C-alpha positions in Angstrom: 11.7 9.0 12.0 12.0 7.1 8.7 11.6 3.7 10.3 8.1 4.6 11.5 6.9 6.0 8.1 3.7 4.2 7.2 4.3 4.3 3.4 7.1 1.8 3.9 4.6 -1.0 4.5 3.0 -0.9 1.0 6.6 -0.9 -0.4 7.4 -4.1 1.5 4.0 -5.6 0.6 4.7 -5.1 -3.2 8.2 -6.6 -2.8 6.7 -9.6 -1.0 4.0 -9.9 -3.7 6.7 -9.8 -6.4 8.6 -12.6 -4.7 5.3 -14.7 -4.5 4.9 -14.2 -8.3 8.5 -15.3 -8.7 7.9 -18.5 -6.8 4.6 -19.0 -8.8 6.6 -18.5 -12.1 9.3 -21.0 -11.1 6.7 -23.6 -9.8 4.9 -23.6 -13.1 7.8 -23.0 -15.5 10.2 -25.7 -14.4 7.7 -28.5 -14.6 6.6 -27.2 -18.1 10.2 -27.2 -19.2 10.6 -30.7 -17.9 7.4 -32.0 -19.5 8.4 -30.5 -22.9 11.8 -32.2 -22.6 13.6 -28.9 -23.3 16.7 -29.6 -21.3 18.9 -27.5 -19.0 19.7 -24.8 -21.6 16.1 -24.1 -22.4 16.1 -20.8 -20.5 19.2 -19.4 -22.2 17.0 -16.9 -24.2 13.7 -16.1 -22.6 12.1 -15.0 -25.8 12.8 -18.5 -27.4 11.6 -20.2 -24.2 8.3 -18.3 -24.3 7.5 -19.8 -27.8 8.1 -23.3 -26.5 6.0 -23.2 -23.4 2.2 -23.1 -23.0 0.9 -19.5 -22.9 -0.6 -20.0 -19.4 2.9 -20.9 -18.1 4.5 -17.9 -19.8 1.9 -15.5 -18.4 3.5 -15.8 -14.9 6.9 -15.0 -16.3 5.5 -12.0 -18.3 3.8 -10.7 -15.1 7.0 -11.1 -13.1 8.7 -9.0 -15.7 6.0 -6.4 -15.5 6.6 -6.2 -11.7 10.2 -5.2 -12.5 9.1 -2.3 -14.7 6.6 0.4 -13.5 6.8 -0.6 -9.8 10.4 0.7 -9.8 8.9 4.2 -10.2 6.5 3.4 -7.3 9.4 2.4 -5.1 11.3 5.6 -5.9 8.2 7.8 -5.4 7.2 6.1 -2.1 10.7 6.3 -0.7 10.9 10.0 -1.7 7.7 10.6 0.1 8.9 8.7 3.2 12.1 10.8 3.3 10.2 14.0 2.8 7.9 13.0 5.8 4.9 12.8 3.5 4.3 9.1 3.7 0.9 9.0 5.4 -2.6 10.2 4.8 -3.6 10.6 1.2 -0.2 9.4 -0.1 -0.5 6.2 2.0 -3.9 5.5 0.6 -2.7 6.1 -2.9 0.2 3.7 -2.3 -2.1 1.0 -1.0 -4.4 1.5 -4.0 -1.4 1.2 -6.3 -0.2 -2.0 -4.6 -3.7 -3.4 -4.7 -4.0 -2.7 -8.4 -0.7 -4.4 -9.1 -1.8 -7.5 -7.1 -5.1 -7.8 -8.9 -3.3 -7.1 -12.2 -1.0 -10.0 -11.5 -3.8 -12.4 -10.7 -5.6 -11.5 -13.9 -2.5 -11.6 -16.0 -1.3 -14.9 -14.6 -4.6 -16.7 -14.8 -7.1 -15.5 -17.4 -5.0 -12.8 -19.1 -7.8 -10.5 -20.2 -6.0 -7.7 -21.8 -8.7 -5.0 -21.4 -9.1 -5.8 -17.7 -5.3 -5.7 -17.3 -5.2 -2.4 -19.1 -7.9 -0.9 -16.8 -6.0 -2.1 -13.7 -2.7 -0.7 -15.1 -4.4 2.6 -15.9 -5.9 2.9 -12.4 -2.5 2.1 -10.8 -0.8 4.6 -13.0 -3.2 7.3 -11.9 -2.4 6.5 -8.3 1.3 6.7 -9.1 0.8 10.1 -10.9 -1.1 11.4 -7.9 1.6 10.3 -5.5 4.3 11.9 -7.7 2.4 15.2 -8.0 1.8 15.3 -4.3 5.5 14.7 -3.7 6.4 17.4 -6.1 4.0 19.9 -4.5 5.2 18.9 -1.0 8.8 19.8 -1.9 8.0 23.2 -3.3 
Protein backbone atom coordinates (compact mmCIF):
# COMPACT_ATOMS: atom_id res chain seq x y z
CA UNK A 1 0.00 0.00 0.00
CA UNK A 2 1.43 3.39 -1.02
CA UNK A 3 0.36 5.12 2.20
CA UNK A 4 2.64 2.87 4.25
CA UNK A 5 5.71 3.29 2.05
CA UNK A 6 8.56 4.41 4.32
CA UNK A 7 10.25 6.56 1.63
CA UNK A 8 7.37 9.04 1.86
CA UNK A 9 8.70 10.24 5.23
CA UNK A 10 11.98 11.69 3.87
CA UNK A 11 9.96 13.38 1.12
CA UNK A 12 7.75 15.10 3.69
CA UNK A 13 10.78 15.89 5.85
CA UNK A 14 12.45 17.75 2.96
CA UNK A 15 9.22 19.61 2.20
CA UNK A 16 9.01 20.69 5.86
CA UNK A 17 12.67 21.73 5.84
CA UNK A 18 12.07 23.80 2.70
CA UNK A 19 9.18 25.56 4.44
CA UNK A 20 11.40 26.25 7.47
CA UNK A 21 14.00 27.83 5.16
CA UNK A 22 11.22 29.89 3.57
CA UNK A 23 10.19 31.26 6.98
CA UNK A 24 13.85 31.91 7.82
CA UNK A 25 14.25 33.79 4.53
CA UNK A 26 11.18 35.95 5.15
CA UNK A 27 12.12 36.58 8.79
CA UNK A 28 15.51 37.97 7.76
CA UNK A 29 14.65 39.54 4.43
CA UNK A 30 11.67 41.69 5.40
CA UNK A 31 13.46 43.43 8.30
CA UNK A 32 16.49 44.02 6.04
CA UNK A 33 14.28 45.58 3.36
CA UNK A 34 12.70 47.79 6.00
CA UNK A 35 16.06 48.76 7.52
CA UNK A 36 17.37 49.72 4.07
CA UNK A 37 14.24 51.82 3.41
CA UNK A 38 13.69 50.03 0.11
CA UNK A 39 9.92 50.28 0.05
CA UNK A 40 7.18 47.88 -1.01
CA UNK A 41 8.39 47.46 -4.60
CA UNK A 42 11.86 46.32 -3.55
CA UNK A 43 11.21 42.68 -4.36
CA UNK A 44 9.94 43.28 -7.88
CA UNK A 45 13.14 41.86 -9.37
CA UNK A 46 14.95 39.45 -7.11
CA UNK A 47 18.30 39.99 -8.80
CA UNK A 48 18.13 43.72 -8.09
CA UNK A 49 17.05 43.13 -4.50
CA UNK A 50 20.00 40.82 -3.92
CA UNK A 51 22.40 43.64 -4.71
CA UNK A 52 20.69 45.93 -2.18
CA UNK A 53 20.65 43.59 0.80
CA UNK A 54 23.48 42.29 2.99
CA UNK A 55 24.97 39.06 1.66
CA UNK A 56 24.06 37.16 4.83
CA UNK A 57 20.39 38.02 4.24
CA UNK A 58 20.51 37.00 0.59
CA UNK A 59 22.09 33.65 1.41
CA UNK A 60 18.79 32.43 2.89
CA UNK A 61 16.93 33.38 -0.31
CA UNK A 62 19.62 31.76 -2.45
CA UNK A 63 19.33 28.55 -0.45
CA UNK A 64 15.55 28.56 -0.71
CA UNK A 65 15.97 28.78 -4.49
CA UNK A 66 18.40 25.85 -4.37
CA UNK A 67 15.74 23.82 -2.54
CA UNK A 68 13.48 24.37 -5.55
CA UNK A 69 16.03 22.94 -7.98
CA UNK A 70 17.69 19.52 -7.54
CA UNK A 71 15.27 18.32 -4.83
CA UNK A 72 12.56 18.19 -7.49
CA UNK A 73 14.47 15.27 -8.99
CA UNK A 74 14.63 13.70 -5.52
CA UNK A 75 10.86 14.02 -5.13
CA UNK A 76 10.23 12.41 -8.51
CA UNK A 77 12.70 9.60 -7.85
CA UNK A 78 11.46 8.86 -4.34
CA UNK A 79 7.83 8.88 -5.49
CA UNK A 80 8.68 6.54 -8.37
CA UNK A 81 10.38 4.19 -5.91
CA UNK A 82 7.33 4.36 -3.64
CA UNK A 83 4.96 3.51 -6.49
CA UNK A 84 7.24 0.68 -7.62
CA UNK A 85 7.20 -0.75 -4.09
CA UNK A 86 10.94 -0.16 -3.64
CA UNK A 87 10.83 2.60 -1.03
CA UNK A 88 12.49 0.81 1.87
CA UNK A 89 15.86 -0.74 2.70
CA UNK A 90 18.80 0.75 0.83
CA UNK A 91 16.65 3.27 -1.06
CA UNK A 92 15.18 4.55 2.20
CA UNK A 93 18.67 4.96 3.64
CA UNK A 94 19.82 6.79 0.51
CA UNK A 95 16.76 9.06 0.71
CA UNK A 96 17.48 9.98 4.32
CA UNK A 97 21.14 10.62 3.49
CA UNK A 98 20.02 12.89 0.64
CA UNK A 99 17.66 14.82 2.92
CA UNK A 100 20.36 15.10 5.59
CA UNK A 101 22.84 16.43 3.07
CA UNK A 102 20.31 19.08 1.93
CA UNK A 103 19.60 20.17 5.50
CA UNK A 104 23.30 20.50 6.35
CA UNK A 105 23.88 22.24 3.00
CA UNK A 106 21.14 24.73 3.87
CA UNK A 107 22.60 25.48 7.30
CA UNK A 108 26.08 26.02 5.83
CA UNK A 109 24.75 28.09 2.93
CA UNK A 110 22.52 30.30 5.06
CA UNK A 111 25.06 30.96 7.82
CA UNK A 112 28.76 30.79 6.88
CA UNK A 113 28.40 30.09 3.14
CA UNK A 114 31.65 28.19 2.67
CA UNK A 115 31.50 27.26 -1.01
CA UNK A 116 33.76 24.18 -0.88
CA UNK A 117 31.82 22.75 2.07
CA UNK A 118 28.58 23.38 0.20
CA UNK A 119 30.04 21.77 -2.92
CA UNK A 120 31.06 18.63 -1.01
CA UNK A 121 27.61 18.38 0.56
CA UNK A 122 25.97 18.91 -2.82
CA UNK A 123 28.21 16.25 -4.35
CA UNK A 124 27.43 13.76 -1.60
CA UNK A 125 23.69 14.34 -1.94
CA UNK A 126 23.96 14.06 -5.71
CA UNK A 127 25.63 10.66 -5.37
CA UNK A 128 22.79 9.50 -3.10
CA UNK A 129 20.30 10.67 -5.70
CA UNK A 130 22.16 8.92 -8.52
CA UNK A 131 22.18 5.69 -6.52
CA UNK A 132 18.43 5.99 -5.88
CA UNK A 133 17.74 6.60 -9.57
CA UNK A 134 19.94 3.69 -10.67
CA UNK A 135 18.28 1.40 -8.12
CA UNK A 136 14.88 2.50 -9.40
CA UNK A 137 15.89 1.87 -12.99
CA UNK A 138 17.27 -1.58 -12.18
CA UNK A 139 14.15 -2.39 -10.19
CA UNK A 140 11.94 -1.66 -13.16
CA UNK A 141 13.89 -3.87 -15.59
